[in-house]
Structures are given as C-alpha cells and as structure tokens.
N, CA, C and O atoms as a GROMACS GRO file, in nm:
protein
  644
    1MET      N    1   0.061  -0.144   0.026
    1MET     CA    2  -0.030  -0.002   0.011
    1MET      C    3   0.088   0.120   0.022
    1MET      O    4   0.186   0.114   0.095
    2PRO      N    5   0.053   0.232  -0.068
    2PRO     CA    6   0.164   0.306  -0.132
    2PRO      C    7   0.088   0.412   0.009
    2PRO      O    8  -0.019   0.413   0.071
    3THR      N    9   0.205   0.483   0.006
    3THR     CA   10   0.158   0.607   0.146
    3THR      C   11   0.136   0.745   0.050
    3THR      O   12   0.201   0.763  -0.053
    4SER      N   13   0.048   0.824   0.093
    4SER     CA   14  -0.016   0.956   0.086
    4SER      C   15   0.025   1.032   0.131
    4SER      O   16   0.044   1.004   0.250
    5SER      N   17   0.071   1.179   0.093
    5SER     CA   18   0.095   1.235   0.161
    5SER      C   19  -0.001   1.302   0.228
    5SER      O   20  -0.115   1.285   0.186
    6VAL      N   21   0.017   1.386   0.336
    6VAL     CA   22  -0.084   1.466   0.443
    6VAL      C   23  -0.160   1.552   0.361
    6VAL      O   24  -0.282   1.544   0.370
    7GLY      N   25  -0.112   1.629   0.285
    7GLY     CA   26  -0.186   1.732   0.226
    7GLY      C   27  -0.252   1.712   0.102
    7GLY      O   28  -0.305   1.803   0.038
    8ALA      N   29  -0.249   1.612   0.073
    8ALA     CA   30  -0.342   1.518  -0.069
    8ALA      C   31  -0.456   1.467  -0.001
    8ALA      O   32  -0.550   1.464  -0.081
    9THR      N   33  -0.486   1.430   0.099
    9THR     CA   34  -0.624   1.358   0.096
    9THR      C   35  -0.658   1.471   0.219
    9THR      O   36  -0.779   1.460   0.237
   10GLY      N   37  -0.625   1.535   0.276
   10GLY     CA   38  -0.650   1.565   0.427
   10GLY      C   39  -0.657   1.709   0.425
   10GLY      O   40  -0.557   1.751   0.367
   11LYS      N   41  -0.727   1.796   0.460
   11LYS     CA   42  -0.790   1.907   0.479
   11LYS      C   43  -0.603   1.976   0.571
   11LYS      O   44  -0.544   1.894   0.641
   12GLN      N   45  -0.555   2.089   0.557
   12GLN     CA   46  -0.448   2.119   0.620
   12GLN      C   47  -0.508   2.232   0.707
   12GLN      O   48  -0.592   2.319   0.685
   13LYS      N   49  -0.430   2.196   0.818
   13LYS     CA   50  -0.465   2.285   0.937
   13LYS      C   51  -0.354   2.390   0.972
   13LYS      O   52  -0.240   2.365   0.934
   14GLY      N   53  -0.381   2.506   1.042
   14GLY     CA   54  -0.333   2.588   1.011
   14GLY      C   55  -0.361   2.720   1.059
   14GLY      O   56  -0.450   2.718   1.144
   15ILE      N   57  -0.305   2.862   1.028
   15ILE     CA   58  -0.354   2.973   1.001
   15ILE      C   59  -0.326   3.054   0.876
   15ILE      O   60  -0.218   3.021   0.826
   16THR      N   61  -0.377   3.132   0.824
   16THR     CA   62  -0.316   3.189   0.704
   16THR      C   63  -0.249   3.344   0.733
   16THR      O   64  -0.260   3.405   0.839
   17LEU      N   65  -0.186   3.387   0.625
   17LEU     CA   66  -0.125   3.503   0.671
   17LEU      C   67  -0.185   3.631   0.685
   17LEU      O   68  -0.126   3.725   0.739
   18ILE      N   69  -0.343   3.640   0.622
   18ILE     CA   70  -0.428   3.712   0.659
   18ILE      C   71  -0.502   3.720   0.828
   18ILE      O   72  -0.528   3.819   0.896
   19GLU      N   73  -0.515   3.624   0.846
   19GLU     CA   74  -0.541   3.572   0.980
   19GLU      C   75  -0.430   3.628   1.121
   19GLU      O   76  -0.468   3.688   1.221
   20MET      N   77  -0.254   3.578   1.080
   20MET     CA   78  -0.200   3.681   1.113
   20MET      C   79  -0.180   3.806   1.157
   20MET      O   80  -0.145   3.841   1.270
   21MET      N   81  -0.209   3.885   1.041
   21MET     CA   82  -0.167   4.010   1.002
   21MET      C   83  -0.231   4.046   1.098
   21MET      O   84  -0.172   4.111   1.184
   22ILE      N   85  -0.424   4.005   1.119
   22ILE     CA   86  -0.508   4.051   1.190
   22ILE      C   87  -0.456   4.074   1.348
   22ILE      O   88  -0.448   4.178   1.414
   23VAL      N   89  -0.429   3.958   1.376
   23VAL     CA   90  -0.352   3.964   1.510
   23VAL      C   91  -0.285   4.041   1.580
   23VAL      O   92  -0.287   4.071   1.699
   24VAL      N   93  -0.196   4.086   1.455
   24VAL     CA   94  -0.071   4.182   1.500
   24VAL      C   95  -0.119   4.297   1.507
   24VAL      O   96  -0.092   4.375   1.599
   25LEU      N   97  -0.219   4.329   1.384
   25LEU     CA   98  -0.295   4.496   1.386
   25LEU      C   99  -0.348   4.490   1.510
   25LEU      O  100  -0.335   4.596   1.570
   26LEU      N  101  -0.418   4.378   1.590
   26LEU     CA  102  -0.529   4.407   1.690
   26LEU      C  103  -0.396   4.434   1.850
   26LEU      O  104  -0.395   4.516   1.942
   27LEU      N  105  -0.309   4.327   1.814
   27LEU     CA  106  -0.191   4.370   1.946
   27LEU      C  107  -0.139   4.565   1.910
   27LEU      O  108  -0.131   4.658   1.991
   28ALA      N  109  -0.123   4.565   1.806
   28ALA     CA  110  -0.014   4.672   1.785
   28ALA      C  111  -0.167   4.812   1.833
   28ALA      O  112  -0.155   4.913   1.903
   29LEU      N  113  -0.272   4.766   1.775
   29LEU     CA  114  -0.380   4.897   1.852
   29LEU      C  115  -0.424   4.876   1.966
   29LEU      O  116  -0.532   4.931   1.987
   30LEU      N  117  -0.380   4.814   2.054
   30LEU     CA  118  -0.391   4.765   2.196
   30LEU      C  119  -0.297   4.842   2.274
   30LEU      O  120  -0.319   4.940   2.346
   31ALA      N  121  -0.191   4.785   2.248
   31ALA     CA  122  -0.020   4.840   2.279
   31ALA      C  123  -0.036   4.986   2.234
   31ALA      O  124   0.015   5.064   2.314
   32GLY      N  125  -0.078   5.026   2.157
   32GLY     CA  126  -0.075   5.191   2.116
   32GLY      C  127  -0.207   5.293   2.200
   32GLY      O  128  -0.216   5.411   2.234
   33LEU      N  129  -0.278   5.197   2.206
   33LEU     CA  130  -0.330   5.277   2.314
   33LEU      C  131  -0.380   5.308   2.446
   33LEU      O  132  -0.461   5.393   2.485
   34SER      N  133  -0.299   5.200   2.515
   34SER     CA  134  -0.250   5.179   2.635
   34SER      C  135  -0.105   5.236   2.675
   34SER      O  136  -0.077   5.248   2.794
   35TYR      N  137  -0.029   5.265   2.591
   35TYR     CA  138   0.155   5.321   2.618
   35TYR      C  139   0.113   5.492   2.674
   35TYR      O  140   0.190   5.547   2.753
   36PRO      N  141   0.013   5.548   2.637
   36PRO     CA  142   0.027   5.669   2.700
   36PRO      C  143  -0.026   5.682   2.841
   36PRO      O  144  -0.001   5.783   2.906
   37SER      N  145  -0.084   5.603   2.879
   37SER     CA  146  -0.164   5.584   3.034
   37SER      C  147   0.012   5.538   3.128
   37SER      O  148   0.084   5.574   3.221
   38VAL      N  149   0.001   5.456   3.038
   38VAL     CA  150   0.137   5.383   3.097
   38VAL      C  151   0.280   5.447   3.163
   38VAL      O  152   0.352   5.435   3.262
   39ALA      N  153   0.267   5.518   3.045
   39ALA     CA  154   0.388   5.668   3.048
   39ALA      C  155   0.332   5.738   3.131
   39ALA      O  156   0.418   5.770   3.213
   40SER      N  157   0.238   5.780   3.156
   40SER     CA  158   0.230   5.894   3.246
   40SER      C  159   0.242   5.829   3.404
   40SER      O  160   0.290   5.870   3.510
   41GLY      N  161   0.176   5.714   3.362
   41GLY     CA  162   0.183   5.649   3.548
   41GLY      C  163   0.383   5.629   3.550
   41GLY      O  164   0.448   5.645   3.653
   42VAL      N  165   0.423   5.605   3.463
   42VAL     CA  166   0.586   5.571   3.505
   42VAL      C  167   0.636   5.710   3.546
   42VAL      O  168   0.716   5.721   3.639
   43ASP      N  169   0.578   5.840   3.464
   43ASP     CA  170   0.634   5.947   3.486
   43ASP      C  171   0.604   6.015   3.671
   43ASP      O  172   0.671   6.085   3.747
   44SER      N  173   0.472   5.951   3.682
   44SER     CA  174   0.390   6.020   3.832
   44SER      C  175   0.485   5.919   3.905
   44SER      O  176   0.534   5.971   4.005
   45LEU      N  177   0.527   5.788   3.885
   45LEU     CA  178   0.607   5.714   4.015
   45LEU      C  179   0.752   5.800   3.996
   45LEU      O  180   0.806   5.849   4.095
   46ARG      N  181   0.783   5.809   3.921
   46ARG     CA  182   0.995   5.875   3.907
   46ARG      C  183   0.941   6.008   3.962
   46ARG      O  184   1.039   6.063   4.011
   47LEU      N  185   0.842   6.079   3.976
   47LEU     CA  186   0.835   6.189   4.040
   47LEU      C  187   0.801   6.204   4.211
   47LEU      O  188   0.834   6.287   4.295
   48ARG      N  189   0.727   6.095   4.214
   48ARG     CA  190   0.708   6.033   4.391
   48ARG      C  191   0.819   6.012   4.430
   48ARG      O  192   0.871   6.055   4.533
   49SER      N  193   0.875   5.924   4.326
   49SER     CA  194   1.032   5.846   4.384
   49SER      C  195   1.114   5.966   4.397
   49SER      O  196   1.176   5.949   4.502
   50ALA      N  197   1.157   6.110   4.332
   50ALA     CA  198   1.233   6.182   4.351
   50ALA      C  199   1.217   6.264   4.452
   50ALA      O  200   1.317   6.319   4.498
   51SER      N  201   1.084   6.289   4.510
   51SER     CA  202   1.016   6.363   4.611
   51SER      C  203   1.068   6.311   4.738
   51SER      O  204   1.145   6.377   4.808
   52ASP      N  205   1.023   6.178   4.772
   52ASP     CA  206   1.099   6.069   4.860
   52ASP      C  207   1.201   6.069   4.880
   52ASP      O  208   1.225   6.060   5.000
   53ALA      N  209   1.272   6.073   4.828
   53ALA     CA  210   1.446   6.071   4.805
   53ALA      C  211   1.463   6.240   4.882
   53ALA      O  212   1.545   6.262   4.971
   54ILE      N  213   1.401   6.310   4.844
   54ILE     CA  214   1.429   6.471   4.866
   54ILE      C  215   1.414   6.475   5.014
   54ILE      O  216   1.500   6.525   5.086
   55VAL      N  217   1.299   6.418   5.058
   55VAL     CA  218   1.249   6.413   5.172
   55VAL      C  219   1.326   6.328   5.246
   55VAL      O  220   1.287   6.335   5.362
   56ALA      N  221   1.446   6.227   5.231
   56ALA     CA  222   1.476   6.144   5.288
   56ALA      C  223   1.644   6.209   5.303
   56ALA      O  224   1.728   6.185   5.390
   57PHE      N  225   1.650   6.299   5.184
   57PHE     CA  226   1.805   6.361   5.190
   57PHE      C  227   1.783   6.514   5.267
   57PHE      O  228   1.890   6.572   5.246
   58MET      N  229   1.735   6.565   5.311
   58MET     CA  230   1.650   6.644   5.388
   58MET      C  231   1.651   6.603   5.561
   58MET      O  232   1.703   6.669   5.651
   59ASN      N  233   1.585   6.489   5.571
   59ASN     CA  234   1.615   6.410   5.683
   59ASN      C  235   1.756   6.391   5.762
   59ASN      O  236   1.804   6.434   5.867
   60THR      N  237   1.799   6.304   5.658
   60THR     CA  238   1.943   6.308   5.672
   60THR      C  239   2.052   6.400   5.692
   60THR      O  240   2.156   6.348   5.731
   61ALA      N  241   2.052   6.538   5.672
   61ALA     CA  242   2.080   6.646   5.656
   61ALA      C  243   2.047   6.698   5.784
   61ALA      O  244   2.137   6.739   5.857
   62LEU      N  245   1.911   6.701   5.824
   62LEU     CA  246   1.840   6.793   5.934
   62LEU      C  247   1.927   6.667   6.076
   62LEU      O  248   1.996   6.723   6.161
   63ASP      N  249   1.917   6.547   6.082
   63ASP     CA  250   1.952   6.439   6.159
   63ASP      C  251   2.113   6.458   6.164
   63ASP      O  252   2.151   6.449   6.280
   64ARG      N  253   2.187   6.476   6.099
   64ARG     CA  254   2.321   6.510   6.077
   64ARG      C  255   2.358   6.621   6.227
   64ARG      O  256   2.421   6.597   6.330
   65ALA      N  257   2.294   6.730   6.184
   65ALA     CA  258   2.314   6.842   6.251
   65ALA      C  259   2.258   6.834   6.408
   65ALA      O  260   2.314   6.886   6.505
   66ASP      N  261   2.146   6.764   6.411
   66ASP     CA  262   2.096   6.775   6.512
   66ASP      C  263   2.220   6.686   6.627
   66ASP      O  264   2.286   6.727   6.723
   67ARG      N  265   2.207   6.531   6.550
   67ARG     CA  266   2.295   6.448   6.635
   67ARG      C  267   2.438   6.512   6.659
   67ARG      O  268   2.494   6.524   6.768
   68ARG      N  269   2.479   6.545   6.550
   68ARG     CA  270   2.644   6.536   6.582
   68ARG      C  271   2.699   6.684   6.589
   68ARG      O  272   2.815   6.715   6.560
   69GLN      N  273   2.594   6.776   6.632
   69GLN     CA  274   2.598   6.886   6.690
   69GLN      C  275   2.698   6.975   6.592
   69GLN      O  276   2.795   7.033   6.641
   70GLN      N  277   2.662   6.985   6.430
   70GLN     CA  278   2.747   7.057   6.329
   70GLN      C  279   2.640   7.097   6.199
   70GLN      O  280   2.561   7.033   6.130
   71ALA      N  281   2.682   7.232   6.205
   71ALA     CA  282   2.604   7.298   6.107
   71ALA      C  283   2.645   7.228   5.981
   71ALA      O  284   2.750   7.170   5.955
   72VAL      N  285   2.518   7.250   5.897
   72VAL     CA  286   2.507   7.150   5.776
   72VAL      C  287   2.474   7.251   5.633
   72VAL      O  288   2.358   7.282   5.608
   73GLU      N  289   2.545   7.280   5.578
   73GLU     CA  290   2.510   7.340   5.436
   73GLU      C  291   2.388   7.250   5.399
   73GLU      O  292   2.382   7.136   5.443
   74ILE      N  293   2.279   7.308   5.310
   74ILE     CA  294   2.236   7.231   5.219
   74ILE      C  295   2.227   7.308   5.087
   74ILE      O  296   2.158   7.410   5.090
   75SER      N  297   2.286   7.275   4.970
   75SER     CA  298   2.274   7.364   4.846
   75SER      C  299   2.210   7.323   4.746
   75SER      O  300   2.245   7.210   4.712
   76ILE      N  301   2.097   7.389   4.659
   76ILE     CA  302   2.020   7.330   4.578
   76ILE      C  303   2.036   7.392   4.467
   76ILE      O  304   2.015   7.514   4.465
   77SER      N  305   2.073   7.331   4.358
   77SER     CA  306   2.084   7.378   4.224
   77SER      C  307   1.991   7.315   4.134
   77SER      O  308   1.994   7.202   4.087
   78PRO      N  309   1.887   7.429   4.113
   78PRO     CA  310   1.797   7.362   3.994
   78PRO      C  311   1.815   7.359   3.881
   78PRO      O  312   1.724   7.313   3.812
   79ARG      N  313   1.950   7.411   3.807
   79ARG     CA  314   1.991   7.427   3.686
   79ARG      C  315   2.038   7.277   3.657
   79ARG      O  316   2.008   7.227   3.548
   80GLU      N  317   2.120   7.194   3.762
   80GLU     CA  318   2.154   7.072   3.756
   80GLU      C  319   2.101   6.984   3.766
   80GLU      O  320   2.135   6.883   3.704
   81GLY      N  321   1.977   6.986   3.862
   81GLY     CA  322   1.865   6.898   3.964
   81GLY      C  323   1.971   6.832   4.037
   81GLY      O  324   1.991   6.714   4.008
   82VAL      N  325   2.042   6.885   4.124
   82VAL     CA  326   2.124   6.841   4.241
   82VAL      C  327   2.120   6.916   4.339
   82VAL      O  328   2.117   7.039   4.339
   83LEU      N  329   2.120   6.802   4.482
   83LEU     CA  330   2.098   6.889   4.623
   83LEU      C  331   2.236   6.814   4.671
   83LEU      O  332   2.283   6.703   4.647
   84THR      N  333   2.272   6.905   4.734
   84THR     CA  334   2.421   6.856   4.818
   84THR      C  335   2.424   6.920   4.974
   84THR      O  336   2.402   7.038   5.002
   85ALA      N  337   2.458   6.805   5.073
   85ALA     CA  338   2.454   6.834   5.182
   85ALA      C  339   2.566   6.817   5.274
   85ALA      O  340   2.585   6.701   5.311
   86ARG      N  341   2.644   6.907   5.320
   86ARG     CA  342   2.780   6.882   5.380
   86ARG      C  343   2.811   6.993   5.536
   86ARG      O  344   2.763   7.102   5.565
   87SER      N  345   2.886   6.927   5.592
   87SER     CA  346   2.937   7.008   5.659
   87SER      C  347   3.028   7.075   5.675
   87SER      O  348   3.098   7.100   5.577
   88ALA      N  349   3.061   7.131   5.804
   88ALA     CA  350   3.186   7.227   5.824
   88ALA      C  351   3.309   7.185   5.767
   88ALA      O  352   3.383   7.210   5.671
   89ASP      N  353   3.299   7.094   5.892
   89ASP     CA  354   3.504   7.011   5.866
   89ASP      C  355   3.481   6.878   5.727
   89ASP      O  356   3.549   6.776   5.718
   90LEU      N  357   3.365   6.918   5.629
   90LEU     CA  358   3.369   6.798   5.535
   90LEU      C  359   3.364   6.652   5.569
   90LEU      O  360   3.384   6.573   5.477
   91GLY      N  361   3.335   6.598   5.710
   91GLY     CA  362   3.336   6.500   5.692
   91GLY      C  363   3.216   6.433   5.659
   91GLY      O  364   3.219   6.313   5.631
   92PHE      N  365   3.118   6.496   5.659
   92PHE     CA  366   2.968   6.446   5.597
   92PHE      C  367   2.945   6.530   5.448
   92PHE      O  368   2.916   6.650   5.452
   93VAL      N  369   2.959   6.466   5.330
   93VAL     CA  370   2.920   6.489   5.222
   93VAL      C  371   2.834   6.400   5.133
   93VAL      O  372   2.874   6.292   5.092
   94HIS      N  373   2.651   6.474   5.092
   94HIS     CA  374   2.599   6.398   5.062
   94HIS      C  375   2.532   6.436   4.926
   94HIS      O  376   2.534   6.559   4.928
   95ARG      N  377   2.489   6.408   4.840
   95ARG     CA  378   2.453   6.440   4.736
   95ARG      C  379   2.376   6.328   4.639
   95ARG      O  380   2.393   6.211   4.604
   96LEU      N  381   2.253   6.465   4.610
   96LEU     CA  382   2.161   6.375   4.524
   96LEU      C  383   2.106   6.462   4.402
   96LEU      O  384   2.070   6.578   4.381
   97GLU      N  385   2.121   6.341   4.333
   97GLU     CA  386   2.095   6.413   4.157
   97GLU      C  387   1.950   6.344   4.118
   97GLU      O  388   1.917   6.229   4.148
   98LEU      N  389   1.879   6.429   4.052
   98LEU     CA  390   1.717   6.398   4.066
   98LEU      C  391   1.756   6.316   3.972
   98LEU      O  392   1.872   6.321   3.929
   99PRO      N  393   1.622   6.184   3.902
   99PRO     CA  394   1.616   6.135   3.812
   99PRO      C  395   1.566   6.208   3.649
   99PRO      O  396   1.512   6.318   3.642
  100GLU      N  397   1.597   6.122   3.530
  100GLU     CA  398   1.579   6.234   3.422
  100GLU      C  399   1.436   6.247   3.369
  100GLU      O  400   1.381   6.148   3.321
  101GLY      N  401   1.381   6.353   3.374
  101GLY     CA  402   1.273   6.402   3.329
  101GLY      C  403   1.194   6.444   3.484
  101GLY      O  404   1.073   6.442   3.507
  102VAL      N  405   1.293   6.475   3.566
  102VAL     CA  406   1.219   6.567   3.681
  102VAL      C  407   1.319   6.683   3.703
  102VAL      O  408   1.438   6.707   3.721
  103HIS      N  409   1.224   6.728   3.694
  103HIS     CA  410   1.269   6.911   3.747
  103HIS      C  411   1.255   7.004   3.831
  103HIS      O  412   1.140   7.041   3.855
  104ILE      N  413   1.347   7.054   3.886
  104ILE     CA  414   1.339   7.150   4.017
  104ILE      C  415   1.266   7.288   3.954
  104ILE      O  416   1.345   7.374   3.915
  105ALA      N  417   1.155   7.309   3.944
  105ALA     CA  418   1.071   7.392   3.893
  105ALA      C  419   1.102   7.550   4.006
  105ALA      O  420   1.083   7.667   3.973
  106SER      N  421   1.149   7.503   4.128
  106SER     CA  422   1.106   7.645   4.213
  106SER      C  423   1.172   7.635   4.347
  106SER      O  424   1.135   7.540   4.416
  107VAL      N  425   1.259   7.710   4.395
  107VAL     CA  426   1.283   7.693   4.562
  107VAL      C  427   1.271   7.826   4.606
  107VAL      O  428   1.304   7.934   4.558
  108ARG      N  429   1.182   7.769   4.766
  108ARG     CA  430   1.096   7.879   4.845
  108ARG      C  431   1.180   7.883   4.944
  108ARG      O  432   1.257   7.797   4.986
  109PRO      N  433   1.157   8.001   4.982
  109PRO     CA  434   1.162   8.095   4.981
  109PRO      C  435   1.200   8.180   4.850
  109PRO      O  436   1.308   8.169   4.792
  110VAL      N  437   1.118   8.248   4.821
  110VAL     CA  438   1.172   8.321   4.689
  110VAL      C  439   1.319   8.385   4.700
  110VAL      O  440   1.330   8.421   4.817
  111ALA      N  441   1.399   8.406   4.652
  111ALA     CA  442   1.523   8.483   4.631
  111ALA      C  443   1.524   8.597   4.551
  111ALA      O  444   1.435   8.620   4.468
  112GLU      N  445   1.619   8.669   4.572
  112GLU     CA  446   1.611   8.798   4.431
  112GLU      C  447   1.719   8.745   4.343
  112GLU      O  448   1.759   8.835   4.270
  113ILE      N  449   1.794   8.608   4.317
  113ILE     CA  450   1.842   8.609   4.276
  113ILE      C  451   1.752   8.543   4.155
  113ILE      O  452   1.630   8.534   4.164
  114GLY      N  453   1.840   8.491   4.020
  114GLY     CA  454   1.762   8.466   3.925
  114GLY      C  455   1.714   8.238   3.975
  114GLY      O  456   1.771   8.153   4.042
  115PRO      N  457   1.626   8.241   3.916
  115PRO     CA  458   1.537   8.092   3.972
  115PRO      C  459   1.603   8.007   3.907
  115PRO      O  460   1.536   7.904   3.900
  116ASP      N  461   1.729   7.994   3.839
  116ASP     CA  462   1.837   7.891   3.808
  116ASP      C  463   1.961   7.862   3.920
  116ASP      O  464   2.039   7.769   3.938
  117GLU      N  465   1.940   7.972   3.975
  117GLU     CA  466   2.087   7.948   4.059
  117GLU      C  467   2.096   7.912   4.172
  117GLU      O  468   2.018   7.954   4.259
  118ALA      N  469   2.181   7.837   4.194
  118ALA     CA  470   2.200   7.737   4.329
  118ALA      C  471   2.149   7.818   4.463
  118ALA      O  472   2.161   7.940   4.478
  119ARG      N  473   2.103   7.747   4.536
  119ARG     CA  474   2.053   7.829   4.664
  119ARG      C  475   2.124   7.764   4.801
  119ARG      O  476   2.123   7.641   4.793
  120ARG      N  477   2.167   7.800   4.891
  120ARG     CA  478   2.236   7.755   4.996
  120ARG      C  479   2.146   7.825   5.131
  120ARG      O  480   2.111   7.939   5.159
  121PHE      N  481   2.130   7.681   5.201
  121PHE     CA  482   2.096   7.701   5.334
  121PHE      C  483   2.158   7.655   5.443
  121PHE      O  484   2.205   7.542   5.431
  122LEU      N  485   2.174   7.718   5.563
  122LEU     CA  486   2.220   7.611   5.679
  122LEU      C  487   2.101   7.643   5.767
  122LEU      O  488   2.002   7.716   5.779
  123VAL      N  489   2.187   7.520   5.836
  123VAL     CA  490   2.086   7.414   5.973
  123VAL      C  491   2.217   7.398   6.042
  123VAL      O  492   2.325   7.363   5.994
  124TYR      N  493   2.176   7.444   6.203
  124TYR     CA  494   2.228   7.499   6.272
  124TYR      C  495   2.195   7.397   6.370
  124TYR      O  496   2.098   7.328   6.340
  125PRO      N  497   2.244   7.377   6.461
  125PRO     CA  498   2.214   7.231   6.572
  125PRO      C  499   2.155   7.327   6.650
  125PRO      O  500   2.199   7.439   6.676
  126GLY      N  501   2.075   7.286   6.678
  126GLY     CA  502   1.980   7.341   6.791
  126GLY      C  503   1.874   7.461   6.788
  126GLY      O  504   1.803   7.507   6.877
  127GLY      N  505   1.894   7.504   6.620
  127GLY     CA  506   1.842   7.591   6.560
  127GLY      C  507   1.712   7.577   6.506
  127GLY      O  508   1.648   7.478   6.471
  128THR      N  509   1.678   7.744   6.508
  128THR     CA  510   1.539   7.700   6.423
  128THR      C  511   1.549   7.634   6.278
  128THR      O  512   1.669   7.644   6.249
  129VAL      N  513   1.499   7.587   6.196
  129VAL     CA  514   1.487   7.479   6.095
  129VAL      C  515   1.445   7.586   5.989
  129VAL      O  516   1.336   7.642   6.000
  130PRO      N  517   1.529   7.614   5.886
  130PRO     CA  518   1.485   7.721   5.764
  130PRO      C  519   1.377   7.608   5.701
  130PRO      O  520   1.364   7.486   5.697
  131ARG      N  521   1.293   7.757   5.646
  131ARG     CA  522   1.167   7.687   5.594
  131ARG      C  523   1.196   7.696   5.440
  131ARG      O  524   1.180   7.796   5.370
  132ILE      N  525   1.240   7.579   5.404
  132ILE     CA  526   1.283   7.522   5.266
  132ILE      C  527   1.148   7.455   5.195
  132ILE      O  528   1.071   7.376   5.250
  133GLY      N  529   1.136   7.513   5.037
  133GLY     CA  530   1.046   7.433   4.989
  133GLY      C  531   1.095   7.409   4.827
  133GLY      O  532   1.130   7.506   4.759
  134ILE      N  533   1.095   7.283   4.777
  134ILE     CA  534   1.098   7.249   4.638
  134ILE      C  535   1.036   7.207   4.548
  134ILE      O  536   1.008   7.088   4.548
  135GLU      N  537   0.996   7.292   4.441
  135GLU     CA  538   0.861   7.202   4.387
  135GLU      C  539   0.952   7.198   4.250
  135GLU      O  540   1.023   7.277   4.188
  136LEU      N  541   0.900   7.032   4.237
  136LEU     CA  542   0.944   6.980   4.135
  136LEU      C  543   0.838   6.951   4.043
  136LEU      O  544   0.721   6.971   4.075
  137THR      N  545   0.872   6.902   3.920
  137THR     CA  546   0.810   6.906   3.818
  137THR      C  547   0.864   6.785   3.732
  137THR      O  548   0.982   6.753   3.743
  138ASN      N  549   0.755   6.700   3.626
  138ASN     CA  550   0.783   6.622   3.543
  138ASN      C  551   0.764   6.644   3.448
  138ASN      O  552   0.702   6.750   3.449
  139SER      N  553   0.784   6.588   3.294
  139SER     CA  554   0.793   6.637   3.173
  139SER      C  555   0.600   6.651   3.139
  139SER      O  556   0.566   6.733   3.053
  140SER      N  557   0.516   6.588   3.193
  140SER     CA  558   0.347   6.558   3.166
  140SER      C  559   0.308   6.671   3.243
  140SER      O  560   0.190   6.707   3.243
  141GLY      N  561   0.418   6.746   3.327
  141GLY     CA  562   0.317   6.924   3.406
  141GLY      C  563   0.237   6.833   3.504
  141GLY      O  564   0.117   6.858   3.510
  142ARG      N  565   0.278   6.742   3.574
  142ARG     CA  566   0.276   6.719   3.709
  142ARG      C  567   0.347   6.787   3.850
  142ARG      O  568   0.460   6.833   3.835
  143ARG      N  569   0.309   6.793   3.934
  143ARG     CA  570   0.410   6.864   4.042
  143ARG      C  571   0.386   6.848   4.171
  143ARG      O  572   0.280   6.873   4.228
  144ARG      N  573   0.497   6.802   4.222
  144ARG     CA  574   0.531   6.752   4.429
  144ARG      C  575   0.570   6.906   4.450
  144ARG      O  576   0.604   6.981   4.359
  145MET      N  577   0.556   6.950   4.615
  145MET     CA  578   0.631   7.014   4.686
  145MET      C  579   0.651   6.938   4.817
  145MET      O  580   0.586   6.875   4.900
  146VAL      N  581   0.785   6.981   4.790
  146VAL     CA  582   0.875   6.889   4.958
  146VAL      C  583   0.911   7.033   5.003
  146VAL      O  584   0.962   7.130   4.947
  147SER      N  585   0.868   7.010   5.113
  147SER     CA  586   0.878   7.116   5.223
  147SER      C  587   0.919   7.082   5.355
  147SER      O  588   0.892   6.967   5.388
  148ILE      N  589   0.987   7.163   5.453
  148ILE     CA  590   1.026   7.154   5.564
  148ILE      C  591   0.954   7.216   5.621
  148ILE      O  592   0.949   7.331   5.578
  149ASP      N  593   0.848   7.183   5.759
  149ASP     CA  594   0.763   7.225   5.834
  149ASP      C  595   0.877   7.295   5.953
  149ASP      O  596   0.945   7.225   6.028
  150PRO      N  597   0.880   7.440   5.950
  150PRO     CA  598   0.986   7.515   6.027
  150PRO      C  599   0.931   7.504   6.190
  150PRO      O  600   0.990   7.574   6.272
  151VAL      N  601   0.835   7.429   6.229
  151VAL     CA  602   0.763   7.457   6.379
  151VAL      C  603   0.797   7.279   6.416
  151VAL      O  604   0.806   7.258   6.537
  152THR      N  605   0.814   7.170   6.338
  152THR     CA  606   0.820   7.047   6.347
  152THR      C  607   0.978   6.999   6.292
  152THR      O  608   1.053   6.918   6.346
  153GLY      N  609   0.996   7.066   6.188
  153GLY     CA  610   1.144   7.003   6.160
  153GLY      C  611   1.158   6.879   6.090
  153GLY      O  612   1.257   6.806   6.083
  154VAL      N  613   1.012   6.863   6.023
  154VAL     CA  614   1.036   6.703   5.974
  154VAL      C  615   0.988   6.750   5.794
  154VAL      O  616   0.880   6.788   5.750
  155PRO      N  617   1.078   6.734   5.746
  155PRO     CA  618   1.000   6.722   5.576
  155PRO      C  619   0.883   6.655   5.548
  155PRO      O  620   0.845   6.553   5.607
  156ARG      N  621   0.812   6.727   5.437
  156ARG     CA  622   0.704   6.639   5.399
  156ARG      C  623   0.720   6.652   5.238
  156ARG      O  624   0.797   6.728   5.179
  157SER      N  625   0.620   6.549   5.175
  157SER     CA  626   0.618   6.589   5.030
  157SER      C  627   0.450   6.564   4.985
  157SER      O  628   0.380   6.463   4.998
  158GLU      N  629   0.423   6.676   4.937
  158GLU     CA  630   0.274   6.711   4.913
  158GLU      C  631   0.256   6.700   4.746
  158GLU      O  632   0.346   6.722   4.664
  159LEU      N  633   0.130   6.663   4.716
  159LEU     CA  634   0.092   6.712   4.584
  159LEU      C  635   0.051   6.800   4.529
  159LEU      O  636  -0.059   6.825   4.578
  160GLU      N  637   0.073   6.863   4.455
  160GLU     CA  638   0.023   7.000   4.425
  160GLU      C  639  -0.103   6.985   4.311
  160GLU      O  640  -0.087   6.902   4.222
  161GLN      N  641  -0.249   7.081   4.316
  161GLN     CA  642  -0.309   7.117   4.269
  161GLN      C  643  -0.320   7.172   4.132
  161GLN      O  644  -0.426   7.219   4.093
   0.00000   0.00000   0.00000
C-alpha cells in the first residue's frame, strides 16, 4: 500500500497570513492605546520617587546637624537638578541627583537671584530649621512640593493641584 502525503487527502490545519496580520494589528492597536497611560504612570512614579528621595535627603541633613551638633549647608541647584549637604569639616558630604524627567521648578522662599541659580541654606544644631520648599515637576506637568515644616522640623512631600 503506497503512502500518501498528508496534504493530498486531508485538509491542512493552521492559520493564514491574513489571520496572522489581523492578530498583529489588534495587538499593535492595543499597545498603542495603552502606551500613553502607562508612560504617564511611570512619570508619576518617577516624580513621587524623586520627592521621597528629597525627603530622605533632608531628613539625613537635619539629623546630622542635630545628632552630631554640626552646622550643615544644604545647597540646591535647579539648573543641574542636584542637592548637596555637607558639614563644615567636610566629614559629611551627601549628594542627590534627580532622575531624568524630573526638574526643580522653584525653590522657596523666593530669592532676589535668578530661578536657576544655586541656593544655600544653613542648618544649625539646636537652631530654627529654615523654611525650605522645593517644587518638582515632570515632563507631563505634574507637580509635587517638598517642604520642611519650620515648627516640627520634619520634611514632607505633597501633591500640588
């Protein structure tokens, strides 16, 4: 008995090129529609992460001044997106760079210098904590404010409306 090929007697199973193209098109449409939402979510997470990092940075600087009884200089550079804290003897130097896509929109209180110029604040042991506010923004326009409460001396992060 001769052997016959599979395709000659039975119907072939599988998908056609048209069916495959329709599935790929639907997947591309779904990905294209969901991308802006996902990208916005990632930008919001990056902004929140940056503000939490600044809160931790400020806590470290304030704690250093209080526990080690050393004056600490906090420098905020909006142009570079960098915060630096250092003690007078340079035994403590801490640097924080903001992630890409997050920018310092303003530093409060407002000073007579330009908005992109570096600002310096001194934290004295046992002294009054300076009222510092750092407004952050991301590429999608969302804003967060990191500020130090001068009464309690505790940094906090808030979503701005």
